[in-house]
N, C-alpha and C positions, 0 to 999 in steps of 0.2 A: 460257428454258430449257425445252427440249423435256421433258422429265421431271419437271416442278415437282408432279404429282401424285403421283409416287413419292417425292419427297423429302418432301412432306407428311405422307405416311403414316408415314415413317421418324421424323421430328420427333413426330408424335402419339403413336406407340408409346413413344418415349423418354420424354416427358412423362407418360405413362400408367404407367410402370414405376419412374421416379426422380423424387426431390425436386428435384435440380440437374441441370442438362445444360449441356455445353458444345459448342458448334457449332465444327467444326474444316472451315472453308473452304480450299482450297489457292489459292494465289497466281494459279495459272494458270487457275482455274475460270471457265467462262462466266458471266455475268451480266447481267441485265437488271433491268428494275424488278419483274418476277415475284418474284425471289429476295428483295428488299428487301422486298414485300410480304409473303411467307412468313414472313420471319424477323420483322417485327413483329408479324404476327399470333399466332406461336409466342411472342414474349414478353408479348404480352396474354393469351393462354391461361393460360401459367404463372403469371402474375400473379393471374389469376382462380381459379386453383387454390392459392395460397399456396407457389408454386413458384419457383424461379429458374432464370434461363436466362442465358448469355454466350457470347460468341465466344471461341475457343481463340485466336485472333490477331487483331491488328488488321487490317482490311482492305486487300488490296492488289489489285493487278492490274485486271481489268475491273470486279470489285465497287467496288472504291475509285471509279474513276471515274463509276460510276453513282452512288454516294451523293455525289460533289462536283457533278456536274451537276444532281442533283435537290435540292442544298439541304440534304439530311440531315446532314451533318457539322456545317454552321453551324447547325443547329436542334436539335442534340443536347444537351439541358440535362440529361440522364442519363449522358451519356457511355457509352451502350450500344454505341455502335460503335467507339470509343476506348480501351476499357478491357477488361479481362479478368475484372475482378471480377464475381461473381455478383451480379445485382441482380433485385428483383422489380418 
């Protein structure tokens, strides 16, 4: 994603302001491995701060394709990608 730095800033700001955040990714959003890395880093940062993060919807479209090709869905022991429950 060309504007990954902007998205990073938005997520960091949300984490600084809120205890729990839900990330809303549209099904038609562009996606590559950088968005997966950003989402996982956001989750790690949230956990380190005692906060919680979740996706608002299960991944669809290009994001789901990236997750499937990268093996992230099969290796998701915490169900971060497939549940909307806030997790640490």
